[in-house]
BASEFI-892034 format. One record per residue (C-alpha): residue number from 1; residue in one letter; x, y, z. Coordinates in nm, 2 decimals, padded with zeros to 4 digits. Layout:
N
nr_rest_px_py_pz
NUM_A_X_Y_Z
...
This chain:
424
nr_rest_px_py_pz
1_M_00.00_00.00_00.00
2_S_00.12_00.35_-00.08
3_T_00.23_00.57_00.21
4_S_00.24_00.90_00.03
5_Q_-00.11_01.03_00.07
6_P_-00.38_00.96_00.34
7_V_-00.71_00.82_00.21
8_L_-01.04_00.95_00.33
9_F_-01.26_00.69_00.49
10_R_-01.61_00.72_00.34
11_P_-01.84_00.50_00.54
12_F_-02.15_00.57_00.33
13_S_-01.99_00.43_00.01
14_I_-02.08_00.07_00.09
15_W_-02.39_00.10_00.31
16_S_-02.59_-00.10_00.06
17_A_-02.35_-00.39_00.10
18_W_-02.42_-00.40_00.47
19_K_-02.78_-00.31_00.48
20_E_-02.90_-00.64_00.63
21_Q_-02.62_-00.65_00.89
22_L_-02.67_-00.29_00.99
23_A_-03.04_-00.35_01.02
24_I_-02.96_-00.62_01.28
25_L_-02.71_-00.40_01.46
26_E_-02.95_-00.11_01.49
27_G_-03.24_-00.31_01.62
28_H_-03.27_-00.53_01.92
29_P_-03.12_-00.86_01.79
30_T_-03.19_-01.18_01.97
31_S_-02.92_-01.43_02.07
32_A_-03.01_-01.64_01.77
33_Q_-02.96_-01.34_01.53
34_I_-02.63_-01.26_01.69
35_D_-02.51_-01.62_01.65
36_L_-02.62_-01.62_01.29
37_L_-02.44_-01.29_01.22
38_L_-02.12_-01.41_01.39
39_S_-02.13_-01.74_01.20
40_T_-02.17_-01.58_00.86
41_M_-01.91_-01.30_00.88
42_D_-01.54_-01.34_00.95
43_A_-01.36_-01.13_01.20
44_K_-01.25_-00.87_00.95
45_A_-01.60_-00.82_00.81
46_L_-01.73_-00.78_01.17
47_F_-01.45_-00.53_01.23
48_N_-01.55_-00.33_00.92
49_T_-01.92_-00.34_01.03
50_C_-01.83_-00.22_01.37
51_L_-01.63_00.07_01.22
52_L_-01.93_00.15_00.99
53_S_-02.16_00.17_01.30
54_C_-01.94_00.45_01.43
55_Q_-01.99_00.65_01.11
56_L_-01.63_00.77_01.13
57_Y_-01.53_01.07_00.91
58_G_-01.18_01.21_00.84
59_F_-00.85_01.03_00.86
60_V_-00.76_00.73_01.06
61_H_-00.38_00.73_01.10
62_A_-00.34_00.36_01.19
63_H_-00.27_00.03_01.03
64_V_-00.51_-00.25_00.98
65_S_-00.34_-00.58_00.97
66_N_-00.42_-00.87_00.74
67_M_-00.58_-00.65_00.47
68_D_-00.53_-00.93_00.23
69_K_-00.80_-01.13_00.40
70_L_-01.06_-00.90_00.27
71_S_-01.25_-01.02_-00.04
72_P_-01.34_-00.77_-00.32
73_G_-01.61_-00.53_-00.21
74_E_-01.54_-00.57_00.16
75_Q_-01.26_-00.32_00.20
76_V_-01.42_-00.03_00.37
77_M_-01.11_00.16_00.48
78_E_-00.78_00.24_00.31
79_V_-00.51_00.31_00.56
80_D_-00.22_00.53_00.46
81_Y_-00.01_00.79_00.64
82_P_00.07_01.15_00.55
83_A_00.41_01.20_00.38
84_E_00.57_01.33_00.70
85_Q_00.42_01.05_00.92
86_T_00.64_00.75_00.92
87_T_00.47_00.54_01.19
88_P_00.11_00.50_01.30
89_M_-00.01_00.72_01.58
90_Y_-00.12_00.49_01.85
91_N_-00.11_00.73_02.15
92_N_-00.46_00.81_02.27
93_E_-00.39_01.18_02.25
94_Q_-00.42_01.14_01.87
95_Q_-00.76_00.98_01.90
96_V_-01.02_01.10_01.65
97_D_-01.30_01.17_01.90
98_I_-01.61_01.18_01.69
99_P_-01.94_01.08_01.87
100_P_-02.08_00.76_01.72
101_S_-02.44_00.74_01.62
102_H_-02.48_00.37_01.62
103_L_-02.22_00.23_01.86
104_A_-02.42_00.31_02.16
105_R_-02.72_00.12_02.02
106_M_-02.52_-00.19_01.95
107_P_-02.58_-00.47_02.21
108_V_-02.30_-00.50_02.45
109_E_-02.29_-00.88_02.39
110_L_-02.23_-00.82_02.02
111_T_-01.96_-00.56_02.06
112_Q_-01.78_-00.78_02.32
113_R_-01.79_-01.08_02.09
114_I_-01.67_-00.88_01.79
115_L_-01.37_-00.76_02.00
116_S_-01.30_-01.12_02.10
117_L_-01.26_-01.21_01.73
118_L_-01.03_-00.92_01.64
119_S_-00.66_-00.91_01.63
120_C_-00.48_-00.68_01.88
121_S_-00.38_-00.44_01.61
122_D_-00.75_-00.42_01.49
123_K_-00.85_-00.35_01.85
124_A_-00.60_-00.06_01.86
125_V_-00.74_00.08_01.54
126_F_-01.10_00.05_01.67
127_A_-01.00_00.23_01.99
128_L_-00.89_00.53_01.79
129_T_-01.22_00.58_01.62
130_C_-01.41_00.74_01.90
131_A_-01.43_00.77_02.28
132_G_-01.70_00.49_02.30
133_A_-01.48_00.25_02.11
134_A_-01.18_00.33_02.33
135_R_-01.39_00.25_02.64
136_L_-01.49_-00.08_02.49
137_V_-01.14_-00.18_02.40
138_G_-01.01_-00.06_02.74
139_D_-01.27_-00.28_02.92
140_D_-01.17_-00.57_02.69
141_F_-00.80_-00.54_02.79
142_L_-00.91_-00.51_03.16
143_Q_-01.10_-00.84_03.13
144_Q_-00.79_-01.00_02.97
145_C_-00.58_-00.88_03.26
146_R_-00.83_-01.02_03.51
147_S_-00.83_-01.35_03.34
148_L_-00.45_-01.37_03.32
149_L_-00.38_-01.28_03.69
150_K_-00.66_-01.51_03.81
151_D_-00.45_-01.80_03.68
152_F_-00.17_-01.67_03.91
153_H_-00.41_-01.67_04.21
154_L_-00.43_-01.29_04.21
155_D_-00.73_-01.06_04.19
156_F_-00.66_-00.79_03.94
157_D_-00.89_-00.54_04.11
158_M_-00.68_-00.58_04.43
159_V_-00.36_-00.58_04.23
160_R_-00.47_-00.26_04.06
161_L_-00.52_-00.09_04.40
162_M_-00.17_-00.20_04.49
163_L_-00.02_-00.07_04.17
164_T_-00.19_00.27_04.23
165_A_-00.06_00.29_04.59
166_T_00.30_00.19_04.52
167_G_00.35_00.32_04.17
168_A_00.44_-00.03_04.05
169_V_00.36_-00.17_03.71
170_I_00.35_-00.52_03.55
171_S_00.59_-00.59_03.26
172_G_00.80_-00.87_03.11
173_S_00.64_-01.14_02.90
174_T_00.29_-01.04_03.01
175_L_00.29_-00.76_02.76
176_P_00.36_-00.98_02.45
177_A_00.09_-01.22_02.58
178_L_-00.16_-00.93_02.57
179_C_-00.05_-00.76_02.26
180_T_-00.01_-01.05_02.02
181_D_-00.26_-01.30_01.88
182_F_-00.05_-01.61_01.97
183_L_-00.21_-01.80_02.26
184_F_00.07_-01.84_02.51
185_E_00.08_-01.79_02.88
186_P_00.37_-01.62_03.06
187_H_00.57_-01.84_03.29
188_D_00.57_-01.58_03.56
189_I_00.45_-01.23_03.64
190_D_00.70_-00.95_03.68
191_F_00.62_-00.65_03.90
192_F_00.84_-00.35_03.86
193_C_00.83_-00.09_04.14
194_P_01.01_00.23_04.23
195_S_01.32_00.24_04.45
196_A_01.24_00.14_04.81
197_H_00.89_00.02_04.73
198_G_00.96_-00.35_04.71
199_Q_00.89_-00.36_05.09
200_Y_00.52_-00.28_05.01
201_V_00.48_-00.50_04.70
202_V_00.63_-00.82_04.85
203_P_00.40_-00.83_05.16
204_F_00.09_-00.79_04.93
205_L_00.20_-01.10_04.73
206_E_00.27_-01.29_05.05
207_Q_-00.09_-01.22_05.16
208_N_-00.20_-01.39_04.84
209_G_-00.02_-01.71_04.91
210_Y_00.33_-01.64_04.77
211_R_00.65_-01.70_04.96
212_V_01.00_-01.55_04.89
213_A_01.23_-01.81_04.75
214_K_01.53_-01.59_04.68
215_C_01.63_-01.23_04.70
216_V_01.91_-01.10_04.47
217_R_02.06_-00.76_04.56
218_D_02.26_-00.54_04.32
219_Y_02.14_-00.73_04.01
220_G_02.39_-00.66_03.74
221_Q_02.24_-00.81_03.43
222_L_01.99_-00.52_03.37
223_P_02.07_-00.15_03.41
224_G_01.85_00.04_03.65
225_V_01.76_-00.27_03.86
226_G_01.85_-00.28_04.23
227_I_01.68_-00.58_04.40
228_I_01.48_-00.87_04.27
229_W_01.26_-01.09_04.48
230_Y_01.16_-01.43_04.34
231_L_00.83_-01.56_04.49
232_H_00.66_-01.90_04.45
233_H_00.31_-02.01_04.52
234_E_00.22_-02.35_04.66
235_N_00.04_-02.43_04.34
236_G_00.35_-02.39_04.13
237_R_00.30_-02.03_04.01
238_S_00.59_-01.78_04.02
239_V_00.61_-01.40_04.04
240_N_00.90_-01.16_04.06
241_V_00.93_-00.82_04.22
242_V_01.19_-00.60_04.05
243_E_01.29_-00.29_04.25
244_G_01.44_-00.01_04.04
245_R_01.71_00.24_04.13
246_T_01.49_00.54_04.06
247_E_01.14_00.67_04.13
248_D_01.02_00.56_03.78
249_P_01.00_00.19_03.71
250_L_01.00_00.26_03.33
251_H_01.37_00.36_03.35
252_A_01.46_-00.01_03.39
253_I_01.19_-00.13_03.15
254_A_01.31_00.10_02.87
255_R_01.65_-00.08_02.89
256_F_01.51_-00.42_02.84
257_H_01.68_-00.67_02.61
258_S_01.44_-00.64_02.32
259_S_01.16_-00.42_02.18
260_Q_00.86_-00.65_02.25
261_V_00.89_-00.62_02.63
262_V_00.93_-00.25_02.65
263_G_00.58_-00.18_02.79
264_A_00.38_-00.20_03.11
265_I_00.04_-00.26_03.27
266_S_-00.03_00.01_03.52
267_S_-00.34_00.09_03.73
268_R_-00.44_00.32_03.45
269_G_-00.41_00.09_03.15
270_V_-00.18_-00.09_02.90
271_W_00.12_00.09_02.76
272_H_00.36_-00.03_02.49
273_A_00.65_00.16_02.33
274_N_00.67_-00.06_02.02
275_P_00.32_-00.17_01.92
276_W_00.40_-00.15_01.55
277_L_00.66_-00.42_01.58
278_T_00.50_-00.63_01.85
279_F_00.17_-00.66_01.67
280_R_00.36_-00.82_01.39
281_C_00.57_-01.04_01.62
282_M_00.90_-00.86_01.54
283_A_01.16_-00.83_01.81
284_L_01.46_-00.59_01.79
285_T_01.75_-00.66_02.02
286_T_01.90_-00.37_02.23
287_P_02.24_-00.32_02.40
288_A_02.12_-00.51_02.70
289_L_02.20_-00.85_02.53
290_S_02.55_-00.75_02.42
291_R_02.64_-00.60_02.76
292_L_02.61_-00.94_02.93
293_Q_02.95_-01.08_03.01
294_P_03.02_-01.40_02.80
295_T_03.01_-01.62_03.11
296_L_02.83_-01.96_03.12
297_D_02.54_-01.82_03.32
298_S_02.49_-01.52_03.09
299_Q_02.51_-01.74_02.78
300_K_02.23_-01.96_02.92
301_H_02.03_-01.65_03.00
302_V_02.06_-01.51_02.64
303_W_01.98_-01.84_02.48
304_K_01.68_-01.87_02.70
305_I_01.55_-01.53_02.59
306_L_01.61_-01.59_02.22
307_H_01.45_-01.93_02.22
308_K_01.16_-01.84_02.45
309_Y_01.03_-01.56_02.22
310_E_01.11_-01.75_01.90
311_S_00.90_-02.04_02.02
312_R_00.62_-01.79_02.08
313_G_00.62_-01.67_01.71
314_F_00.86_-01.38_01.72
315_D_01.12_-01.31_01.45
316_W_01.44_-01.16_01.58
317_S_01.63_-00.88_01.42
318_F_01.99_-00.82_01.53
319_Q_02.06_-00.55_01.28
320_G_01.80_-00.28_01.38
321_F_01.48_-00.20_01.19
322_Q_01.52_-00.33_00.84
323_A_01.24_-00.15_00.65
324_P_01.33_00.17_00.47
325_H_01.32_00.45_00.72
326_K_01.50_00.76_00.85
327_C_01.72_00.67_01.15
328_G_01.67_00.89_01.44
329_S_01.31_01.00_01.36
330_D_01.11_00.68_01.29
331_F_00.96_00.54_01.61
332_R_01.04_00.19_01.50
333_C_01.41_00.27_01.48
334_P_01.63_00.21_01.80
335_A_01.82_00.53_01.73
336_T_01.51_00.75_01.77
337_P_01.48_00.95_02.10
338_R_01.16_00.83_02.27
339_T_00.92_00.94_02.55
340_S_00.65_00.74_02.71
341_D_00.38_00.97_02.58
342_D_00.50_01.01_02.22
343_S_00.27_00.92_01.93
344_G_00.46_00.60_01.86
345_C_00.34_00.45_02.18
346_L_00.02_00.26_02.23
347_F_-00.19_00.34_02.54
348_I_-00.52_00.16_02.61
349_P_-00.68_00.32_02.92
350_F_-00.88_00.11_03.16
351_P_-01.23_00.23_03.26
352_K_-01.20_00.54_03.48
353_W_-01.17_00.51_03.86
354_T_-01.32_00.75_04.12
355_L_-00.99_00.74_04.32
356_S_-00.86_01.10_04.35
357_W_-00.49_01.00_04.34
358_D_-00.55_00.80_04.02
359_E_-00.61_01.13_03.84
360_A_-00.27_01.28_03.93
361_P_-00.07_01.39_03.63
362_Q_00.20_01.15_03.51
363_T_00.55_01.26_03.42
364_A_00.68_01.13_03.08
365_T_00.98_00.90_03.08
366_A_01.24_00.95_02.81
367_W_01.50_00.72_02.66
368_T_01.69_00.62_02.35
369_A_01.73_00.25_02.29
370_H_02.03_00.28_02.05
371_G_02.10_-00.08_01.97
372_Y_02.25_-00.21_01.64
373_G_02.28_00.00_01.33
374_C_01.99_-00.01_01.09
375_E_02.14_-00.13_00.76
376_S_01.83_-00.02_00.56
377_G_01.81_00.33_00.72
378_F_01.81_00.61_00.47
379_L_01.99_00.85_00.71
380_S_02.18_00.79_01.03
381_A_02.26_01.08_01.26
382_G_02.56_01.07_01.49
383_G_02.52_01.01_01.86
384_G_02.60_01.37_01.96
385_A_02.34_01.49_01.71
386_R_02.08_01.25_01.85
387_H_02.14_01.37_02.21
388_A_02.12_01.74_02.11
389_E_01.80_01.68_01.92
390_A_01.66_01.50_02.22
391_D_01.75_01.78_02.45
392_K_01.58_02.03_02.22
393_N_01.26_01.84_02.16
394_Y_01.18_01.68_02.49
395_G_01.34_01.89_02.77
396_W_01.52_01.61_02.96
397_E_01.59_01.82_03.27
398_Q_01.22_01.88_03.33
399_S_01.12_01.51_03.30
400_M_01.23_01.18_03.44
401_Q_01.50_01.08_03.19
402_M_01.73_00.81_03.07
403_L_01.97_00.84_02.78
404_L_02.22_00.56_02.73
405_D_02.57_00.70_02.72
406_E_02.73_00.69_02.37
407_E_03.03_00.49_02.50
408_E_02.79_00.22_02.61
409_E_02.69_00.13_02.26
410_P_02.76_-00.24_02.19
411_S_03.00_-00.38_01.95
412_H_02.89_-00.63_01.68
413_S_03.11_-00.90_01.82
414_N_02.89_-01.05_02.09
415_P_02.98_-01.42_02.08
416_I_02.65_-01.54_02.21
417_I_02.45_-01.36_01.93
418_E_02.70_-01.47_01.67
419_R_02.66_-01.83_01.77
420_Y_02.29_-01.80_01.76
421_L_02.30_-01.65_01.41
422_D_02.53_-01.93_01.30
423_C_02.29_-02.19_01.42
424_A_01.97_-02.02_01.29
């Protein structure tokens, strides 16, 4: 698809093709009618019908995956970006907030079942259409979180209260489990908390049947991490509490080993820094892998990471982002300065709370992943230029910040990754 000019979405152009389905949606369908509708339309057609019901006008700067699954006459939306826009705008601040005329009249059962059939990327697109759709998708992600933590003997509503009180977040492999369409369950749950807050998170987990099996202080494998508690449940489940060295747990998360795990579940919602890549099961390595000393334990750790996500359907890239792009400005590029609230991030808010402290303003976190050079990049700015541009655009002194020092950039001679590439 061309990316030079945006295409206007014209919902009325195919109303006749969906007259029967829309008649069902606008009325009061019975369960039998809903079952019939779901059985005769695939997920993409249901998605298009749901978009139609919103009567969205204007531009939708987002990407709909699997467009090739549409049959002729079913394609209701062309998705392209303006010339200056190199990545989709997932941040909720870019949401096209147009009141829907039909969405409110659609039965909740139908909208929930439509969402259950959509891919994660389609849900993100749907959330951008209007405030009502964003609430539906947020509630859908909330239900997924409840189901996931229930398997770990945790009540997500109580966990959410704990996250609010401590400033902690959930990260690790839980994020790819939520943001991809592969049905896998994380082996453990990782709680990341601010400095000196582990003393509050660990007792909460102990009250829910977990016991501390091991505590590692001055953990050296991941920058920004101070203490890690490993806890086990009598039923075999495991959770980890990772205490950072700063007041912002995202500082450590932004330095993770690869792009698909740079994200978090907070009390407010689901945030991901690299949705464009993760939706497509692409994983870019960062300097965290190459900084590991080539000891036997670190080699086992790297191999475990590589094979774990490969078995879950991810394709690894050790050479940066390979599609044509401009290094230092494309949000998919590891050389681009990032903030946690830039338009390259995805944020799906949970339904609003009435707690007063939950409405407190959040300070953006900033970082640059660096990583390996992008061989396909059109332009590549020097490290000093990247830092100067970051200082100018984002005001690092005023926000919680983290820029990796230029001298910390990895070499391309990591023996562990070279061995993995030789065996691949």
